[in-house]
C-alpha positions as CSV (number, residue, x, y, z in Angstrom):
1,M,-69.6,93.6,154.2
2,R,-68.1,96.9,152.7
3,G,-67.1,94.7,149.5
4,K,-70.9,94.2,149.3
5,N,-71.6,97.5,149.5
6,T,-69.2,98.9,147.0
7,S,-70.6,95.9,144.6
8,V,-74.1,97.1,145.1
9,K,-73.4,100.4,144.7
10,W,-71.3,100.0,141.6
11,K,-74.5,97.9,140.1
12,M,-76.8,101.0,141.2
13,V,-74.8,103.4,139.7
14,G,-74.2,101.2,136.6
15,M,-77.7,100.9,136.4
16,I,-78.3,105.0,136.5
17,L,-75.7,105.3,133.4
18,L,-77.7,102.7,131.8
19,Y,-80.6,104.3,132.0
20,W,-79.1,108.0,131.5
21,A,-77.6,106.5,128.8
22,I,-79.9,104.8,126.7
23,P,-81.7,107.6,126.3
24,F,-78.9,110.0,125.7
25,V,-77.7,107.5,122.7
26,L,-81.1,107.6,121.4
27,L,-81.4,111.6,121.4
28,L,-77.7,111.6,119.4
29,A,-78.9,108.8,117.5
30,L,-82.3,111.3,116.5
31,V,-80.0,114.4,116.3
32,G,-77.3,112.8,114.0
33,H,-80.4,111.8,112.0
34,I,-82.2,115.2,111.5
35,M,-79.1,116.9,110.8
36,A,-77.5,114.2,107.8
37,D,-81.5,114.6,107.0
38,R,-81.2,118.1,106.5
39,Q,-77.8,117.6,104.6
40,E,-79.3,115.2,102.4
41,K,-81.9,117.5,102.1
42,T,-79.9,120.3,101.7
43,G,-77.9,118.0,99.0
44,L,-80.8,117.2,97.3
45,E,-82.1,120.5,96.9
46,R,-78.5,121.9,95.6
47,L,-78.4,119.1,92.9
48,A,-81.7,120.0,91.6
49,A,-81.0,123.2,91.4
50,Q,-77.6,121.9,89.8
51,L,-80.0,120.2,87.2
52,Q,-82.5,123.4,86.9
53,M,-80.0,124.9,85.6
54,D,-78.2,122.5,83.7
55,N,-81.7,121.5,81.8
56,Q,-81.9,125.8,81.0
57,N,-78.5,125.6,79.8
58,S,-79.3,122.9,77.2
59,I,-82.5,124.3,76.2
60,E,-80.7,127.4,75.3
61,R,-77.8,125.3,73.5
62,I,-79.8,123.6,71.5
63,D,-82.3,126.5,70.8
64,S,-78.9,127.9,69.6
65,A,-78.5,124.8,66.9
66,I,-81.9,125.6,65.8
67,S,-81.2,129.3,64.9
68,D,-78.2,128.3,63.1
69,S,-79.7,126.0,60.7
70,R,-82.8,128.6,60.3
71,Q,-80.3,131.1,58.9
72,A,-79.6,128.6,56.0
73,T,-83.2,129.7,55.3
74,Y,-83.1,133.3,56.0
75,D,-80.2,134.1,54.1
76,R,-81.3,132.1,51.3
77,T,-77.2,131.5,50.5
78,L,-77.9,127.8,49.6
79,Y,-81.1,128.5,47.4
80,G,-78.7,131.2,45.4
81,Y,-76.3,128.1,44.6
82,Y,-79.7,125.5,44.0
83,D,-81.1,128.2,41.8
84,E,-77.7,128.2,40.1
85,F,-77.4,124.8,39.7
86,R,-80.9,123.8,38.4
87,K,-81.1,126.8,35.7
88,G,-77.8,125.3,34.5
89,S,-75.5,128.6,34.8
90,A,-73.7,126.6,37.5
91,N,-71.9,123.3,37.4
92,F,-72.7,121.0,40.6
93,D,-68.3,121.8,41.3
94,T,-69.0,125.5,41.3
95,V,-71.5,125.0,44.0
96,Y,-70.1,122.6,45.6
97,N,-66.9,124.4,46.2
98,K,-69.3,127.6,47.3
99,G,-71.3,125.5,49.0
100,Q,-68.4,123.7,51.1
101,Y,-66.9,127.4,51.8
102,Y,-70.4,128.5,53.4
103,M,-71.0,125.6,55.3
104,A,-68.0,125.8,57.1
105,K,-68.6,129.6,58.1
106,Q,-72.0,129.1,59.0
107,F,-71.5,126.2,61.4
108,G,-68.3,125.0,61.3
109,K,-67.2,126.8,64.5
110,R,-70.4,125.9,66.6
111,K,-69.7,124.2,69.8
112,E,-73.4,123.1,69.8
113,I,-73.0,121.2,66.3
114,S,-70.5,118.6,65.6
115,S,-71.1,118.0,61.9
116,S,-73.2,118.9,59.0
117,V,-74.8,117.7,55.8
118,F,-76.4,119.5,53.2
119,M,-78.0,117.7,50.8
120,L,-80.1,118.4,47.3
121,L,-83.2,116.5,47.4
122,R,-83.1,115.8,43.6
123,A,-80.1,113.2,44.1
124,P,-79.1,113.4,48.2
125,K,-76.2,111.0,47.9
126,V,-74.7,112.7,45.0
127,Y,-75.5,116.6,45.4
128,K,-74.2,116.8,48.8
129,M,-72.0,119.4,51.0
130,T,-70.6,118.8,54.3
131,N,-68.7,120.3,57.6
132,Y,-67.4,118.9,60.8
133,N,-66.2,120.6,63.9
134,T,-63.1,118.8,65.4
135,P,-63.7,120.9,68.8
136,A,-67.2,120.4,68.6
137,G,-66.6,116.3,68.3
138,G,-67.0,116.0,65.2
139,S,-64.8,114.2,62.7
140,Y,-64.7,112.4,58.7
141,G,-65.7,109.2,61.0
142,Q,-69.3,110.9,62.0
143,L,-69.8,111.6,58.3
144,K,-69.0,108.1,57.2
145,T,-71.7,107.2,60.1
146,F,-74.0,109.0,59.1
147,W,-73.7,108.1,55.5
148,E,-74.1,104.0,56.3
149,K,-76.0,103.9,59.4
150,D,-78.9,107.0,59.4
151,C,-78.8,109.0,56.1
152,D,-81.8,106.7,54.8
153,D,-83.7,106.8,58.2
154,V,-83.2,110.8,57.9
155,L,-84.2,111.1,54.8
156,E,-87.7,109.3,55.4
157,F,-88.4,111.5,58.8
158,A,-87.4,114.4,57.1
159,K,-90.7,113.3,55.0
160,N,-92.8,114.1,57.2
161,L,-91.6,117.8,59.0
162,D,-92.9,119.7,56.3
163,T,-91.4,123.2,57.8
164,S,-90.9,121.9,61.1
165,I,-87.7,121.1,62.8
166,G,-86.8,117.7,64.0
167,L,-85.2,115.7,66.6
168,Y,-83.7,112.7,64.8
169,Q,-82.0,109.8,67.1
170,S,-80.0,106.6,66.3
171,E,-78.7,104.8,69.0
172,G,-77.3,107.5,70.8
173,R,-77.0,109.9,67.7
174,V,-78.9,113.1,67.8
175,Y,-79.4,115.5,64.8
176,L,-81.2,118.4,64.3
177,V,-83.2,117.9,61.0
178,R,-84.9,121.1,58.9
179,N,-86.2,120.8,55.5
180,L,-85.2,123.9,53.0
181,V,-88.6,124.8,50.8
182,D,-89.0,126.7,47.6
183,S,-90.8,129.8,48.8
184,A,-93.3,129.4,46.2
185,T,-94.6,126.1,46.0
186,Y,-93.6,125.0,49.7
187,R,-91.9,122.1,48.2
188,P,-89.0,120.8,49.6
189,W,-85.5,121.1,47.7
190,G,-82.5,120.5,50.1
191,L,-82.2,118.8,53.9
192,L,-80.1,120.2,56.3
193,V,-78.6,118.0,58.9
194,H,-76.9,119.2,62.4
195,R,-75.7,116.0,64.8
196,L,-75.3,117.7,68.2
197,N,-72.2,117.9,70.1
198,L,-73.7,116.0,73.4
199,N,-71.1,116.6,75.3
200,Y,-71.8,120.5,75.2
201,C,-75.6,120.6,74.6
202,F,-76.2,118.3,77.7
203,Y,-74.2,120.4,80.2
204,S,-73.8,118.1,83.0
205,G,-70.1,115.8,83.0
206,H,-72.0,113.2,83.3
207,Y,-75.2,112.6,81.9
208,C,-77.9,109.8,81.2
209,I,-80.5,111.1,77.9
210,Y,-83.5,109.1,76.7
211,F,-84.6,110.3,73.6
212,P,-87.5,109.0,71.4
213,S,-86.3,107.8,67.9
214,E,-88.9,110.9,66.7
215,I,-89.2,114.4,68.3
216,Y,-90.5,117.6,66.4
217,Y,-90.0,121.0,67.5
218,Q,-93.1,123.0,68.1
219,G,-92.5,126.0,65.5
220,N,-93.0,126.2,62.1
221,D,-91.1,127.8,59.8
222,S,-93.3,130.2,57.2
223,R,-90.0,131.5,55.8
224,S,-88.4,129.6,53.2
225,G,-85.6,129.7,50.7
């Protein structure tokens, strides 16, 4: 009889524990879910804040590259070299050497710019000056890729820019493109192209960017050189 009573007692205890344990376990699960949800929400908020900061950094760095390209118009240095060549007071070798020095000084240490190409539109593949910035990912190979794969398309793209600044993308290569125009006629005489250093301009350690093939920067330059 005692064994039977003991068995019934443990059954009752087991039932009580079971009915108490189920709500308790469910409550723990609910609390755990809420805490995990809050942690996930906090993590997402932090991620969103980080992405917003990265986005702002990217905007500032691209704006810096745009400002650098504008300088080539505002200081009129390249125009001076072009004018010498156009008037016949200097041959292209002289203009080339001075232009190469200017390109290296102006763009050679810019973290936003991997490589740069300047072309006289009268014969862009003949009268050209280049620079690449090794610490920013630039190389002779980058320039070679530009001439072989992208130059013709960039020249065509630039025809629609007028005095605007454009971004041109090809197979993940992003170029900042601008015409240099004659201040009297507003006709383009030169073209300046920067290949952006994406690892620097887009701040995240790993990034996924989609660019349409052509983007026009909103804002024209009334000044020219």
